[in-house]
N, C-alpha and C positions, 0 to 999 in steps of 0.2 A: 906148405899152401902153395898151391898151382898157381894163384894170380898174387904177386907180392905188392906190385906198385899199382894201385888202384887211383884214378881220378875220381874224386868225392864230391868237389866243389865247382860250381860254376867258373869261378875266379881261377881255380887252376887251367880247367878247360880252356877259357880263355887265354891265358898265358901261353898255354901250347897253339893253340887253332889261330886266335887272332879274332878282329872283328868282322862283320861283313860291311861288304860296299855299301855305298848310299842305293845305288842300283838294286842290291839285293833285297836293302831293308825296305823299298818302297813298291818292289814287284807284287805284293800280297792285295789283292783286292777281296771284296765279301759278297761278290754276285757274279755269276756268270755273264759276261759281257760276250760281244759278236765274236771274238777271238776263240774264248774258251767253248764256245756253242758250236763253231766250226771243227775246233779240235776234237771235240766229244764225238761228234756226227762222223769223224774218220776212224775212230778208235774201234778195233773188233775185239780189244783185250785190255782188261784191268784187273788190277789185284785191290781187293777191300782187306784193310786192318781192323778189326775189333777187338774188344777186350771184354771180359766179363765183371761184375762188380767186384771182385775180387783182385783184379788186375791180371788176370791170366789172359794171354794174348793170342791171335790166331790171325794168319794171313792166308786168304784165300783166291783163288783164280776164277774169274766169270770171263766169259767170251761167247761172241756170235758174230753174225755179219757187222760191219762198220755201222755205228750209228745205233746198236741194240740197246744202249742207254738213252732213255729219253729225257730231253730236257723239257720241263713243264712251262717254266718260267724262269726269270733271273736268279730266284732263290731256291728252286725246287728242282730236282732231277727225280727219275726213276729206274731201278735196276729190275728187269726180269729174272726172276728163279726158275731156271730151268730144271729138270729132272737131274738128281745127282744121287749121292749114296745115301740119302736119307739122316747123315749126322747132324746135318744142319748147325754146324758150329757158329757160323756167323750169325744166322739167325737166332740163336738162341743167348747167345752174347748179346744182339742188339735188345731183346727183352729185358736185360738186366743193367745194360749201359748203352744207351743210344749214340755215344760218341764213336765216330767211324773215321775212316781215312781211305780215297780212292787215289789210284795211280794208273791213269790212262795212258796206253802206250799205241803208237801208229806205227807199223811196221815198216824199216826203213828210215825212220825219223830217230834222231838221237835224244832230242829233248821228250819230256815225259810232262805232262799236266797231274799235278797234284790238286786233289778236292777235299776238305775237310768239312764236317758238319756233323748234324745230329739225325739220326734214322729212325725210321719206323716200318713197321711190316705191315701193308696195306694190299685191301682186296676189292679195290675200288673197281667195278667190271668196266667202266669206260675208258680206264688207263690200263688196264689190264688187256682189253681188247685190241688196242692201239699195237702192242707188241705180241700179237699171235704170228705163229710161223706155221704155215702147213695147215691151219685151221684150227689150230690149238692155241688156248690162252693159257699164259702163265699161270699157275695157282694161287700165286703170290707175288707182291714185288717188295723190294726195299726203297723205300721211300726215302730221299736226303733233303733235307734242309741245310742248304750251304751257308756255311760260315767263312770259308777262307778258299781262295784260288790262287795258285800261281804256276808259272813254268818251273822247271827243273832242268837244269843243265845238261848238256850229253856226255859229259866226263866217263860218268860209270858204264855207258853205253858203248863210248870209244874204247875204253880200257879193256872192256870184256870182248870185244868185237862181237857183240851179239848178231847183229843183222849181217855179218861178213861170213858167206855161206864156207869159203875155204880156209875158215877158223874151226868149223864146225868137226867134231870127231864123227872118224867111220862109223856107220847106222851098227854094223855087227859087233862094234865094242862098247855101245850103248847098253845101260844098264835095263833088265827085262822086268817091268812091272809084276808081272804073273810070278817070278820067282822070289821078287822081295816079297810080296802079299803072301805065298807059299810059306816062306821061312819067320815072317812076323806073326801070321795069324795061327799056325801050326796046327791047322784042323787035319784030323788023323785020315778021314774019309773024303779028301779033297787033293787032287795034284795039280803041280803046275801047268799042267797041260789043260784040265779042265777049267781052272783059273782063267788060262787064255782063251778059250772058248767062251767064256763067261761075258769078259772082257768084250769081245769082239761083237758079240750081240748085242751088249748095251750100247756100243758106239755105233752101231749100224740100226738099232731098231729102237732106241730108246733115248733120241737127243734132245726130243720135244715131247 
């Protein structure tokens, strides 16, 4: 058996990790205050975590210009759904299980903002029109009713040196998406070069 020593109870977990401080216990709020709103207004990138009714999970990135996620009021925000690959993993999960977790990033800042709540898929034109880019409204939005908000410490980003350009690998050593897609999809009539062209066309002509 690969994993022989599994932690199976919260009691065992607490004995290893310990208890959170009073500051950590009390940092969670149930609404978007002015600090959360400012953080969201400066964030160009989020990760949205969802799961279906069976518990199968997915984490998916979303990004646009800073403030692309719109705060409606203290308890609600909306995420525009821009053109993608049409797998719709997050949206299909939301249809069967509304629980979502959002992680907001601001480039250069170590701390992140976590927002948890209940999501739905919305087509309200007056909301979607507020998120138009180049005259194009998103076809749909992910509306979230907020249940929890809290700041997450910077340790993971400090350890990873995510924002430190000196730690980044040389560009020529990076994995190529086209090669991965070619190997995984195994389409007999499509080469890696054709996939590269297809990706570039999508990136330059179908962002909105």
